[in-house]
C-alpha positions in Angstrom: 30.5 13.0 -53.5 27.0 13.5 -51.9 25.0 11.2 -54.2 26.1 7.8 -52.5 24.9 9.4 -49.2 21.5 10.5 -50.7 21.1 7.1 -52.4 21.6 5.3 -48.9 19.0 7.7 -47.5 16.5 6.9 -50.0 17.1 3.0 -49.4 16.7 3.5 -45.6 13.6 5.5 -46.1 12.2 2.8 -48.5 13.1 -0.2 -46.2 11.7 1.5 -43.3 8.5 2.2 -45.4 8.3 -1.9 -46.5 9.1 -3.1 -43.3 6.4 -0.5 -41.6 4.1 -2.0 -44.0 4.8 -5.4 -43.2 4.4 -4.8 -39.5 1.0 -2.8 -40.2 -0.1 -6.1 -42.5 1.0 -8.5 -39.4 -1.1 -6.7 -36.9 -4.0 -6.2 -39.2 -4.0 -10.1 -39.7 -3.5 -10.7 -36.0 -6.6 -8.6 -35.4 -8.5 -10.1 -38.0 -7.8 -13.7 -36.8 -8.7 -12.4 -33.0 -11.8 -11.3 -33.9 -12.9 -14.4 -36.1 -11.7 -16.5 -33.1 -14.1 -14.2 -30.9 -17.0 -14.5 -33.1 -16.7 -18.4 -33.2 -16.3 -18.5 -29.5 -19.4 -16.5 -29.0 -21.4 -19.1 -30.8 -19.9 -22.1 -28.8 -23.0 -23.5 -26.8 -22.8 -24.3 -22.9 -20.5 -27.4 -22.0 -20.3 -29.2 -18.7 -18.1 -27.7 -16.2 -17.3 -31.2 -14.9 -13.5 -31.3 -15.7 -12.8 -27.9 -13.6 -10.4 -28.3 -10.8 -12.6 -27.2 -8.0 -10.9 -26.0 -4.8 -12.3 -25.9 -1.2 -11.5 -24.1 1.8 -10.2 -27.2 4.8 -12.1 -27.0 8.0 -8.9 -27.1 9.4 -7.8 -23.7 8.2 -10.7 -22.2 10.3 -9.8 -23.7 13.5 -6.4 -21.9 13.5 -5.7 -19.3 16.0 -6.5 -15.6 15.7 -6.4 -12.5 17.0 -9.3 -10.1 16.5 -7.3 -6.8 16.8 -5.0 -8.1 13.8 -6.5 -7.0 10.5 -4.5 -9.5 8.6 -5.9 -12.5 11.0 -9.5 -11.2 11.1 -9.9 -10.3 7.2 -8.2 -13.4 6.0 -10.9 -15.5 8.3 -13.6 -13.5 7.1 -12.8 -14.2 3.5 -11.9 -18.0 4.0 -15.3 -18.5 5.9 -17.2 -16.5 3.1 -15.9 -19.0 0.4 -16.9 -22.2 2.3 -20.0 -22.5 0.3 -18.5 -20.9 -2.9 -17.2 -22.8 -6.0 -13.4 -21.6 -6.4 -11.3 -22.4 -9.9 -7.6 -21.3 -10.6 -8.2 -20.2 -14.2 -5.0 -17.9 -14.2 -3.7 -17.7 -17.9 -6.9 -18.4 -19.8 -8.5 -15.6 -21.5 -12.4 -15.0 -21.8 -11.9 -16.3 -25.1 -10.2 -19.4 -24.2 -13.0 -20.1 -21.7 -15.9 -19.4 -24.2 -14.2 -22.0 -26.4 -14.0 -24.5 -23.9 -17.3 -24.0 -22.0 -19.6 -22.0 -24.0 -20.5 -18.3 -23.7 -23.3 -18.9 -21.3 -20.8 -20.4 -18.8 -18.4 -17.1 -19.0 -20.3 -15.4 -16.1 -19.9 -18.2 -13.8 -16.3 -19.0 -14.7 -15.3 -15.4 -14.2 -17.0 -15.8 -10.6 -15.3 -19.0 -9.8 -11.7 -17.2 -10.8 -12.5 -14.1 -8.8 -13.1 -16.4 -5.8 -9.8 -18.0 -6.1 -8.3 -14.7 -6.2 -10.0 -13.9 -2.8 -8.9 -17.1 -1.6 -5.1 -16.9 -2.2 -5.4 -13.1 -0.8 -7.0 -14.5 2.2 -4.3 -17.3 2.5 -1.6 -15.1 2.5 -3.0 -12.4 4.7 -3.8 -15.1 7.4 -0.6 -17.0 7.0 1.5 -13.6 7.4 -0.3 -13.0 10.8 0.3 -16.6 11.8 3.8 -16.3 11.0 4.6 -13.1 12.9 2.5 -14.6 15.8 4.6 -17.5 16.1 2.3 -20.2 14.8 4.9 -21.0 12.0 3.2 -24.7 11.5 0.0 -23.4 10.6 1.2 -20.7 8.2 3.2 -23.4 6.6 -0.1 -25.3 5.9 -1.8 -22.3 4.5 1.1 -21.4 2.4 1.7 -25.0 1.0 -1.8 -25.1 0.0 -2.0 -21.9 -1.9 1.2 -23.2 -3.8 -0.5 -26.7 -4.6 -3.3 -24.7 -6.0 -0.8 -22.9 -8.4 -1.3 -19.5 -6.8 1.2 -16.9 -8.4 1.1 -14.4 -5.2 5.0 -13.8 -5.0 4.7 -13.2 -1.1 3.5 -16.7 -0.4 6.2 -18.2 -2.2 8.8 -15.7 -0.4 7.3 -16.2 3.1 7.2 -20.1 2.8 10.8 -20.1 1.4 11.8 -18.1 4.6 9.9 -20.7 6.9 11.4 -23.4 5.3 15.0 -22.1 5.8 14.0 -20.9 9.3 12.8 -24.6 10.2 15.6 -26.5 8.8 13.7 -27.6 5.8 16.1 -25.9 3.3 15.7 -29.2 1.0 12.2 -28.1 0.2 13.2 -25.2 -1.8 14.2 -27.0 -4.8 10.3 -28.5 -5.0 9.2 -25.3 -4.4 11.3 -23.7 -7.1 10.2 -26.7 -9.0 6.5 -25.5 -8.5 7.4 -22.1 -9.3 8.5 -22.8 -12.5 5.6 -24.4 -13.7 3.5 -21.4 -13.0 1.5 -19.6 -16.1 2.2 -16.3 -14.9 4.4 -13.3 -15.8 5.5 -13.5 -12.2 7.2 -17.1 -12.6 11.0 -15.7 -13.4 11.1 -13.1 -10.2 9.3 -15.7 -8.0 11.9 -18.3 -8.9 14.8 -15.6 -8.6 13.9 -15.1 -5.0 13.6 -18.5 -3.9 17.0 -19.4 -5.8 18.3 -16.5 -3.4 17.4 -18.1 -0.5 19.6 -21.4 -1.4 22.8 -19.0 -0.9 24.3 -19.9 2.6 24.5 -16.0 3.4 20.7 -15.9 3.4 20.6 -18.9 5.7 22.8 -17.4 8.1 20.9 -14.2 7.7 
């Protein structure tokens, strides 16, 4: 009576062992492929960086009003001013291996610095825009946020604030364009950003 149950247990244990082994082999193969790719990337010679999409801080942004007692305003402006003479590139979604393959291992330190400058840029834009919005300078805040979005920022709060300003100022039709830009992001935050913007299309949000 217990033999079929016992046999089933042996079969299950055997299946787990087989699939476990396959999973282990699969992981080993992926690791070996990655290591081989890394070795090859580390041999790539320096290549020109001419095709990078460099960003700059528009002079107009530094003419916007600010309150020296506001941390967001002063810190945002300080960062923007410091980036005026720096090279800024959004490399979100690209690994170090990707970068070495494309531009050579010797360029990696510069590329990492350009990308860090981009992270600082979108952080500063959000901080300054948050201050401007609260202080009543909504047109200026929108300009900062639209620039961040055009640069393919994935800072969720920038999309939410820009969406709210569109709705508040009778520009709800802009939400669809903003959602489209969000869907094109190469970011794990894409889905949550899109959801928050979709919620803004609800009449109850607009009336609130």
